[in-house]
N, C-alpha and C positions, 0 to 999 in steps of 0.2 A: 353719748351718741358718737359713732365712728365718723371718720371723714367721708366715707362712701355714703352712709345714711344721710349725713347732712347735705351732701351734694344732691342726692335724689330728692330730699324734701324741699330743698331750695329751688329745684327746677320746676318747669311748668307741668301741666297736666300730662303732656306726652311723655315726659321723663318718668312720671310716677305711675303711668299705666302699665298693665301687665304685658308680657311678651305676646301672649295669645291675642290680646286686644289689638296691639299694634300691628301684628301680622294680618289679622282679619281686616282692619281698616285699610291697610296698604293694599292688600289683595283686592278688596272691594273697590277702592278708588281706581286701581289700575285697570281692572276689568270694566268698571263703569265708564272710564274715559275711553277705553277701547270700543265698548258697545256704542257709546254716543257718537264717536267718530265714524264707526261703521254704519250707524243708522243714518247719519247725515249723508254719507256717501251713497247708501242704498236709496234714500229718497231722491237724491240728485240723479242717480242712475235711472231710477224708475221714471222720473219726470222726463229726462232726456230721451229714454227709450220710447215712451208713449208719444211724445211730440214727434220724434223721428218717424215712427210708424204712421202717425197721422199725416205727416208731410209727404211721405212716400205715396200714401193712398190718395191724398188730395191732388198731388201733382199728376198722378196717373189719370185720375178721373177728369181733371181739367184738360188733359191732352185728348181724352176720349171725346169730351164735349166739343173741343175745337175741331176734331176730325168730323164729328156729326154736323157741325155748322158748315164746314167746308163742303160736305157732301149734300147739303140741303135736306138732311134727314133729322134735323133737330126738332124735337117736340116742344110745344110750349110749356107743358108741365113736366118737369124733371122729377119723375116718380122715384126711381131707384137711387136715391141719394143717401139715405140713412137718417136715423132719428136725430142724431147730434150733428148733422152736417147741413150746409147750405150751398146752393148753386145758383148762378145767375149768368145770363149771356146778354150783353148790352152792345148795341151798335154804336157807330161813331157819333150819332146824333143824341145819344143818351137814352134811347128807347130800349126798354127791356124786351128782348125777343123770347126769352125762356127763363123760367125760375122754378125753384123747388117749391113744395107746397107751403112751407112756412113764409115764403116771400111773395105769394100771390097777391097782386094788387099793390105791391110796394114799388117804389122807384129804385134807381140804382143804389146799392149799398155803399159804393165807393166811386168817387169821381176820378180816381187815379187811373191813368192809362199807361201801361208799360211802353217804353220807347223801342226796345228791340223785340226780337222774336223769342227770347228766353223767358221762361216763367219767373215771376218775382213774388216773394212772400211778403205779406203784410199782416199786421194785427189790427183788426177792426173792433172798435168798442161800441157797445149799445146798438148792436145790429138787431132789428126786429125779427122775432121768430114766433109767429102766431100772435099770441097776446103778451108775450114777454120780450125782453131784450137781453141779449147775451154778447159775450166777447168771443170772436172767432179768429182763428189763425187761418188765413186764406192764401191760396196761390192764384195769381192773376196772369193770364196768358193772352197775348195779342195774336189773333189768327185771321187770315184772309178768307173771305167767302165770295160766292158769285155776286152778292149784293153789296159788297164792301167789307171792310175790316170790322171785326167784332172783338170785344174783350170778354174773355171767359173768366169767371170767378168761381172757385170751389174751395171750401174750407171746412174745418171741423171746430166744434165748440171747445174752448179752453176749460169749460166747467167740468167736462168729463175727466180731463187730466188732473185738475185740482181735486176733484172728488176722490179719485183713486189714490193720489198722494196723501190726501187728508185721512183717508181710511187707514192707510198703512201707518201714518204718523200717530194716529190715536192708538193703534194696536201696539206700537213701540212704546208709547208713553205709559201704557199699562203694563206691558210685558217686561220692559227693562227693569223697573223697580222690583217687580216680583222675582225676576231672575237674580238680581243682585241680593235680594233678601235670602233666597235659597242658597246662593253662593256664600254669603257671609256666615250663615248657620253651618253649612257644610265645612267651610274653612275653619271656623272656630272649633268644630268637632274634631276635624282631622289634625289640627295643630295641637289640640289638647291630647289626643291619642299619641301624637308624635313626641310630645314633651313628657309623657307619662314616665318613660325610663329616667328622665332627668329628675323628676319628683321622687321616684323610687330611690335614686342615688342620694338625693338630698335627705330623705327620711333615714336612710341607713347611716349616713354620715352624722346626722343630728343625734342618732342614738348611740354613737360611739363616744364614750367619756374617757377621761384620763386614766381611769382604772381598767379600761378595756381597749387599749390601743392595739391589741393583737387582732381585732376584728377588721374585716375587709369588706368592701362593697362587691356585689356580684357584677361581673363583666358580661354585657350582652354578647351573643355570638356574632352579631353583625359587625363587620369591620368598617364602622362609620364614626362620625364625630362623637356619638354617645358612647360607643365602645372605647374610644380613645380617652374620653373624659373619665370614664370609670377606671381605666388603667392609670391615668394620671393621678386620680384621687388615691388609688392604692399605693402608688409610688410616694405620694406625699405622706400617707399614713405610715409607710415604712420609714421615711425620714423622721417623722415625729416620734415613732416608737423608738428608733435608734437614739434620737436626741434625749428622749425621756430616760432611756436605759443608761446612757452615758451620764446624764445628770444625777440619777440616783446613785450610780457607782461612784461618781465624783464626790457627792455629798457624804456617802458612807466612808470612802477612803479618807476624805478630809477630816471627818469627825474622828476617825480612828487615829489619824496622825496628830490631831490637836489634843486628843485625850491622853496620849502617851506622855508628853512632857508635863501636862497638868497633873496626871497621876503621880509622876515622879516628884513634882513639886510638893504635892500633898503628903506623900509618904515620907519624904525627908523632913518636912516641917513637923509632922506628927511625931516622928521619932525624936527629933530634937527637942520638942516641947515636953515629951514624956521623960526624957533623960537629959536635961540641960547640962548637968555637970560633966558628962563624958563626951560632949559634942565638940568636934573641931570646927568652931564657927567660921574661921577663914576658909577651910576646905568646903564646908557646906555652902558658903556664899559663892565659891568658885563653881561648885556643881550646879547651883541654881542659876548662876549666870550663863553657864554652858547650855542648860536646858532652855533658858530664856532666849539665847541667841538662835537655837534651833527653831523654837516656836516663832520667833520673829521672821526668820527666813521663810518658814512655811507660810505664814500669813502674807508676806510680800508676794510669794509665788502664787498663792491662791488669788490674791487681788489681781495679779497680772493676767492669770488665766481667765478670771471673770471678765476683765476688760477685753480680752481676746475673744471670748465667746459672744460678748455684746457687740463686737465689731466696732469698737470705738476708734475713730481714725486718729492717726498721729502723723506728724511731718516726716516724710521720707526723702526729702530733697536737700538735706543739709550736706555740705561737703565734709567727708570723713576720710582720714588717712587710717586705713585698717592696720598698717604697720605700727603706728603710734599706739592704737588701741591694744594690740597684741602685747607690745613691750610693756605698756602700763600694767596690764593684768599679770604678766609674768613677774614684774618687779613687786607687785603687791603680794604675790604668793611666796616669792623667794624669802627665805628666812623663817617662814611659818611652817615649812615642811622640809624634810631632808631630801626630797626628790630633786634631782638635777634637771634643769630645763635647758634644752639645746635649741637655741634660736639662730644658729649660724646660717640657716637657709631662709631667713625672714627678709624679704625685700620690700621696697616701697610699693604700696598698693592704694592709690587714691581712688575714692569712689563717692557714692552718695547714699544717704540713708539717715536713720535716726541714731545719733551717736550713743545715746543712753541705752537704747535697745541693742545695738551692735556690741557695746561693751558687755552687756549682760549675756549675750550669745557667746562671745569669746570666753567670758569668765566661767560660764556653766560648763563648757566643753573642756576647758583646761583643768578646772577643779575636779571634774569627773575623771579625767585621765590621771591627775596626781593622786586621787584617792585610791586608784586601783593599780598604779605602777609599782614595780619593785624598786627601781632605782632611778629611772630616767624617763622624761617625757620629751619627745622630739616634735618641734613645731616648724612647719614649712608654710611659707606665704609667698605667692607670686601672682602677678597680674598680667593678663594678656589683653588683646584687643576685644575679646568677647566676655571675659569673666574674671573675677577675683577668686582664687582657689586657696583655701586655708586647710591644711591637713595637720591634725593633732594625733600623734601616735604614742602609746605607752608600751612598756615591756612587761605588762602584767599577765594575768592568766587568760585574757581574751574573753570572748562571749561565745557560748555554744551556738552552733549553727541553727539549731531549732528554736533559738530564742532571740535571734537578731531582729526579727520582725517586730518583737514586743519591746525592744529596748527604748523606743521613743514614746511609748504609751505613758499616760499619767499614772503615777504610783506603781510603775511596773516593778515586779520582783523578779530578779534574775537568779535562777537556781545555781548552785555550785559555788566555787571559790569567789566569783565576782558578785555574789549577793550583797546587797546594801548593808554595810555594817559600820559606816563612817558617820552615822548621825545625819545623813542627808535627808532631803524631803522627798526624794523620788520624783521630783518634777523638773529637775534641771534640764534633762535632754528633751522633755516634752516642750518646755519653754523655748529651748534652742531651736527646735524644729518650727515652732509657731513664728518665731522672729525671722528665721530664714525664709519661710514661705511668705510672710508679710512683705519682705523686701524683694520678692520675686525670685528667690534662690531656693536652695535645697541643702539638706544635710544627710549624708549616707554613712553607713558603717561598712568599711572595707577591710580586707585582710592586709596586714602590713606587708610591704614589698620585701620579697626574699624570705618571708617567713612561711615555711611549709606546714608548720603545725597549726591546724585550724583553730586551736584554742589558746594560742600563745599571743598575747598582745591584742590591742584593739586600735584601729585607725579610723578616726572620724574625719570625713572630708566635707567641707562647707564650700559651696559655690554660690557666689553673689554676682549679680549683674554689675557692669561698670557704672551705669548711670540710668 
């Protein structure tokens, strides 16, 4: 089980649920909360609107009754009041002068008397209305008449407001869940259709095996996230195909290079065993030792490149004096080759890195120059405030211009007079480039200064950061 699968299985239900399910739930919750908040606001607005309309009507009718009482034209039965309204006019002694039909024969419905001339609103409970009692929101107005002051009461039943609000509330309680259900189904369907290209990409990628890395997923024409995902998948497949190709080529080249010394071993031993009397055993031992050294160098180079491909970290912060490294490598080669090494332009160059790897970098470049030089290898080393520059030049035949880009490839074969014939592994410069890049530097092949012949001599320039 991978770490991602373990994290998903160890999470809760939400982490294990599908993207379509999560989006549907989130959309439904968001819309549901919005509808609930909107419904609450709608109910409050409706109730406030109905009450305001009733208040305006009741206040106006109370003013009309007060005017009739002042004119002396007030009838005892207030007929045009409305089915859900009540009206009553009471004098200062508490006698009912006029009342609506539902209050006929009843006493004052309120003992409250407004102090000023402005109408006052009150909520009255259990007001008799024919054979029932209801709650009314009434406006009370104090008005003068020829027979003295009277109190006019006019109001509307609160039950009509509550019934209208309750009817709407019941409709919302039924309609909102149905609407959310339809929304959830539609969201799930639309999300599924929106994710279908992702599923198509997944199916295509799942069908690509190691034997068919040249296949690519189809890129939708829409310039959106799905299109970019498909393009990214194709870029990843390009990298995988390239890595697989390089790995196969590396394995084939490594197998070939390992097979050569082993074949030489076997051939020499078979000849020696077939004709032991005429064998120069010391010479045979020397030849076998030479082939063994070559195979040992090859194995070491292959192990280094394997570690490089695996990105195994190493310490790169050790203090290293590159001058000492260069002089040590030159001293190691002096006497083993007739080539003359000119180190007169080597100056102190303190820096940081992995000493063992930097020694290998310098060794590989100097050995490559010595293997292809006619008589001399010139080494220059200087340090500035920005970088350490090491230049290794030989007076050999140089590298053809059309092959300079391949010189740092693994197992690169350079055609012409500089072709590998020294028994090397063909990995030295590839390893040198890997070490330089690991240290944040670079290695380049440049034409020797003052040398106009493009194929005379080679100059390798290594640049390393100071720290």
